[in-house]
VEXKOL-391759 format. One line per 4 residues: their letters; for each residue x, y, z of C-alpha. Coordinates in Angstrom, 2 decimals. Last residue first. Example, Ala and Ser with C-alpha at 12.3 -4.5 7.8 and 13.67 -1.06 7.14 Angstrom:
# residues 2
SA> 13.67 -1.06 7.14; 12.30 -4.50 7.80;
END
This chain:
# residues 150
TIQI> -13.68 -2.66 3.82; -11.04 -0.79 5.93; -11.07 3.13 5.98; -8.20 5.21 7.63;
DTAF> -9.79 8.66 7.80; -7.51 9.84 10.74; -3.92 8.49 12.31; -3.34 9.97 15.66;
AGIY> -4.02 7.17 17.91; -2.43 4.79 15.36; -4.08 2.08 13.27; -2.52 -1.52 13.29;
VANE> -4.19 -3.72 10.89; -3.55 -7.65 10.91; -2.27 -7.60 14.03; 1.12 -9.75 15.10;
NETH> 2.62 -13.33 14.91; -0.80 -15.39 14.11; -2.02 -13.01 11.12; -1.42 -15.78 8.71;
IFEC> -3.95 -14.30 6.14; -5.19 -10.87 5.77; -7.73 -10.34 2.62; -7.92 -7.07 0.68;
QDVL> -11.35 -5.89 -0.71; -10.39 -1.98 -0.05; -7.95 -0.82 2.38; -8.50 3.24 2.00;
ISSP> -6.28 5.95 3.24; -7.14 9.48 4.09; -4.79 10.11 7.15; -1.30 9.69 8.09;
ADMA> 0.19 10.70 11.57; 1.26 14.13 12.39; 0.79 13.90 16.15; 3.06 10.75 16.23;
ASFS> 3.01 8.18 13.75; 0.77 5.36 12.83; -0.69 3.55 9.82; 0.45 -0.17 10.06;
VQDG> -0.51 -3.08 7.57; 0.72 -6.44 8.31; 1.91 -5.63 11.92; 5.41 -6.41 13.04;
TLNT> 7.68 -9.53 13.24; 6.53 -10.71 9.85; 7.72 -14.55 8.80; 4.29 -15.31 7.50;
GDFI> 1.91 -12.47 7.75; 0.62 -12.67 4.32; -1.55 -9.84 2.71; -3.40 -10.55 -0.10;
FGRI> -4.26 -7.65 -2.10; -7.51 -6.46 -3.80; -7.21 -2.79 -3.24; -4.91 -0.11 -1.70;
ISFF> -6.41 3.24 -2.32; -4.72 6.83 -1.47; -6.18 9.99 -0.49; -2.77 10.63 1.31;
ALST> -3.61 13.37 3.86; -0.27 14.45 4.73; 0.32 15.57 8.36; 3.79 13.70 8.09;
PEYV> 5.72 11.95 11.01; 6.91 8.79 8.78; 4.84 5.86 9.17; 2.86 4.47 6.46;
RVNN> 3.55 0.74 6.46; 2.49 -1.84 4.39; 3.88 -5.53 4.63; 5.69 -4.75 7.92;
EGTK> 8.52 -5.72 10.11; 10.46 -8.50 8.83; 9.87 -10.75 5.79; 7.61 -9.51 3.43;
KITA> 4.70 -11.37 1.76; 2.31 -9.26 -0.56; 0.01 -11.49 -2.71; -1.41 -10.61 -5.99;
VNGT> -4.15 -12.66 -7.56; -5.28 -11.64 -11.03; -8.70 -11.40 -12.63; -8.82 -7.71 -12.51;
AVRL> -5.13 -6.19 -11.69; -4.24 -5.99 -8.07; -4.57 -2.45 -7.21; -2.71 0.78 -5.83;
IFPH> -4.48 3.94 -6.59; -3.88 7.63 -6.01; -6.74 9.48 -5.32; -8.49 12.53 -7.40;
AWST> -12.10 12.64 -6.62; -11.24 11.20 -2.79; -8.54 14.18 -2.90; -5.18 15.27 -3.97;
GSPL> -3.52 11.87 -4.17; -0.92 10.61 -2.46; 2.20 8.14 -3.24; 2.75 5.20 -0.59;
TNLI> 6.76 4.87 -0.17; 6.64 4.93 3.86; 7.04 0.99 3.58; 5.20 -1.16 0.97;
GELY> 6.57 -4.30 1.69; 8.70 -6.75 -0.40; 8.45 -10.40 -1.29; 5.80 -10.04 -4.04;
TGNY> 3.97 -13.17 -4.66; 2.52 -13.20 -8.36; -0.07 -12.39 -10.64; -0.40 -8.58 -11.75;
VEVI> -0.29 -5.31 -10.28; -1.78 -2.08 -11.42; -0.29 1.12 -10.20; -3.08 3.88 -10.78;
DDAG> -2.02 7.71 -11.23; -5.26 10.18 -10.69; -3.18 12.08 -7.92; 0.14 10.04 -7.20;
DGAA> 2.56 12.94 -6.80; -0.22 15.05 -4.54; 2.00 15.74 -1.83; 5.62 14.23 -2.30;
TGIS> 6.02 10.38 -2.18; 7.34 9.82 -5.77; 5.89 8.13 -8.67; 8.95 6.32 -9.91;
ALAL> 9.49 5.08 -6.68; 6.00 3.26 -6.44; 6.72 1.51 -9.46; 10.07 0.30 -8.11;
AITA> 8.58 -0.85 -5.07; 5.75 -2.92 -6.67; 8.47 -4.81 -8.35; 8.95 -6.29 -12.07;
FDGG> 8.22 -2.59 -13.60; 6.42 -1.52 -16.79; 5.16 -4.66 -17.35; 6.37 -7.27 -20.09;
GAQK> 8.44 -9.31 -17.32; 7.42 -12.16 -15.22; 7.17 -10.28 -12.35; 4.67 -7.87 -13.74;
VTIT> 4.18 -4.39 -12.26; 1.94 -2.25 -14.71; 1.76 1.64 -14.75; -1.62 3.56 -15.62;
AM> -0.83 7.31 -15.94; -3.06 10.24 -15.19;
END
C-alpha cells in the first residue's frame, strides 16, 4: 500500500494527477490498496483511460482530495474523466471529493462506456459537478456495470 501525493505548488510526489496515475499503471490490480491524494488546485488535465484498478472493494484503488483541500479537475476538450477503452476489467476504483468543472468541455464530464467489455466497479463519491451546460455531468454506457455515484 502506497500513498502518493499530488501538489501543484511542489512538495508532493508529483505535480500532476496524470504523472501520479502513470506511476501506478493500468494493468489489473496495479493500484490495489494504493491512494493518490490530491492537494489544493485547479488541475487542467483529464483522467483519460489511466485509472488504476484494485482487486476488490476490500482492496480498491483510491483517487481522493486530501482532507481540508479543494481540488478541481477542469480539462479543455472531451472529458474530465473517461474510462472507455474496451475492457472487461473490474476496476474497484474510488474517485472521491473532486469538483469537476465542465467549462470548455465538448464531452461529458465523467464518462464510463465502451462496447461489450465496458468498465465496472467504479465509485464516484462526494464529488461536485459544476458548469454542466454543454454536456452530461455523468454518462454511463449501456454495458458499464456497478458504477456508483454518491
